[in-house]
C-alpha positions in Angstrom: 105.5 105.0 90.4 108.9 105.3 92.2 109.1 108.9 90.9 105.8 109.7 92.6 106.9 107.9 95.8 110.3 109.5 96.0 109.4 112.9 94.4 112.3 112.7 92.1 112.4 112.8 88.2 115.2 110.7 86.8 117.2 111.7 83.7 115.9 110.5 80.3 117.9 107.3 79.6 120.2 107.5 76.5 119.2 111.1 75.8 122.1 113.2 74.4 120.7 115.9 72.1 117.2 116.9 71.1 116.3 116.5 67.4 116.9 120.0 65.9 113.5 119.9 64.1 111.7 119.8 67.5 111.2 123.2 69.1 110.4 123.1 72.8 111.5 126.6 73.8 108.7 128.4 75.5 106.5 125.3 75.7 107.2 124.5 79.4 108.6 121.1 78.4 112.1 119.9 79.2 114.0 116.7 78.9 115.8 115.9 82.1 119.5 115.2 81.6 120.1 114.6 85.4 117.9 113.5 88.3 115.9 116.5 89.6 113.6 117.0 92.5 109.8 116.9 91.7 108.5 120.4 92.4 106.2 120.5 95.4 103.6 122.5 93.4 103.7 120.0 90.5 100.9 117.8 92.0 101.0 114.1 92.6 100.1 112.8 89.1 102.3 111.7 86.2 101.6 110.7 82.6 103.5 107.9 81.0 103.4 107.2 77.2 104.9 104.3 75.3 105.1 104.1 71.6 106.0 100.7 70.3 107.9 99.9 67.1 105.0 97.7 65.9 102.5 100.5 66.3 101.2 99.6 69.8 100.8 102.8 71.8 99.8 103.3 75.4 99.2 106.2 77.7 98.7 106.0 81.4 98.0 108.6 84.0 99.3 107.6 87.5 98.4 109.2 90.8 100.3 108.8 94.0 98.8 106.4 96.5 97.6 107.8 99.8 100.1 107.8 102.6 99.9 104.5 104.6 97.9 104.9 107.8 100.3 102.7 109.7 99.4 100.0 112.2 96.1 100.4 114.0 96.0 101.3 117.6 95.3 97.7 118.6 98.3 96.2 116.6 100.4 95.6 119.8 97.4 94.3 121.7 96.7 91.8 118.9 100.2 90.4 119.4 99.0 89.1 122.8 95.6 87.9 121.7 94.8 84.3 122.6 95.1 81.7 119.9 93.7 78.1 120.0 95.0 76.8 116.7 95.1 77.2 112.9 94.6 75.1 109.8 97.2 73.8 107.4 96.4 72.3 104.0 97.9 71.1 100.7 96.9 69.2 97.6 98.5 65.9 98.6 99.5 64.1 101.8 103.2 64.4 100.9 102.9 68.1 100.3 101.0 68.6 103.6 103.8 66.8 105.5 106.5 68.9 103.7 104.6 72.1 104.4 104.2 71.1 108.1 108.0 70.7 108.3 108.5 74.2 106.8 106.0 75.8 109.1 107.5 74.0 112.1 110.7 75.9 111.3 108.9 79.2 110.7 106.3 79.3 113.5 108.6 80.8 116.1 109.9 83.5 113.8 106.6 85.6 113.9 104.2 86.8 116.5 102.1 83.7 117.1 98.7 85.4 116.7 99.8 86.8 113.3 101.1 83.4 112.2 97.8 81.7 113.1 95.6 84.4 111.6 97.6 84.3 108.3 97.4 80.5 108.2 93.7 80.7 108.8 92.7 83.6 106.5 95.6 84.2 104.2 95.7 80.9 102.4 93.2 78.9 100.3 92.1 75.7 102.0 93.1 72.8 99.8 91.9 69.1 99.7 94.2 67.7 102.4 93.8 69.7 105.5 94.4 69.4 109.3 93.7 71.6 112.3 96.6 72.3 114.6 95.4 72.9 118.2 98.0 75.0 120.0 98.0 77.9 122.3 101.6 78.9 121.7 104.4 78.6 119.1 106.3 75.9 120.9 103.2 73.7 121.0 102.4 74.5 117.4 106.0 73.6 116.4 105.7 70.2 118.2 102.3 69.5 116.5 103.6 70.5 113.1 106.7 68.4 113.5 104.5 65.3 114.4 102.4 66.0 111.3 105.6 66.3 109.1 106.8 62.9 110.4 103.4 61.3 109.9 103.1 60.6 113.6 99.8 60.6 115.5 99.4 63.6 117.8 96.3 64.7 119.8 96.9 68.3 118.7 96.6 67.4 115.0 93.1 66.6 113.6 92.3 65.9 110.0 89.8 68.3 108.5 87.6 66.6 105.8 86.7 68.8 102.8 83.9 71.2 103.6 84.1 70.8 107.4 84.1 74.2 109.0 87.0 75.3 111.1 86.7 74.5 114.8 85.7 77.1 117.4 88.6 79.2 118.3 89.8 79.9 114.8 91.6 83.3 114.8 89.5 86.3 113.8 90.2 87.9 110.5 91.4 91.3 112.0 94.9 90.5 113.2 98.3 91.5 111.8 99.5 89.0 109.1 102.8 87.1 108.8 104.6 86.1 105.6 104.6 82.3 105.7 106.7 80.0 103.5 104.9 78.6 100.5 104.0 75.1 99.4 106.9 72.9 98.6 107.5 72.1 94.9 105.9 68.8 94.1 106.8 68.5 90.4 103.2 67.3 89.8 101.8 68.4 86.5 98.3 69.8 86.5 96.8 70.0 83.0 93.5 69.7 81.3 95.1 67.6 78.6 97.1 64.4 79.0 100.9 65.1 79.0 
């Protein structure tokens, strides 16, 4: 796929000489011994074959992905869109507090509307959830810090399972931010007793 993206054909790894019993002269086939440019008239498809020692064979035809369209015309406008809050959730209370602490450190590193939109629509809502009411990242950081410490805060409201998100949840059409994941809880989840 990188060959298609960069329009370069790398040399064949560990190739030194062609088996003398194989005749490729006049066939149009070559074995690249150095990285070469992908000819412009060669199209945007490649075939990959793999022949395993155990007899497992695979053949795949790859096509280059379309060029990215780039950010939409309203991407900058979305950065200033009003936000009223976002949900945060985890499997357990301890995990919820640890995640709140991590988000409190991260909330000011991204455009706030993107952070709130990703928190709302980019994560699965788990059993222990809360709604953080905040119009800006500083307020969100303070509310998340209170949640992390287990303190009462009027900006933090528990969300029982199945309760819909409050009015003012960010729409699902804003730019997204990469948020930190759930903390490692070392809790086994198994259908069989361990």
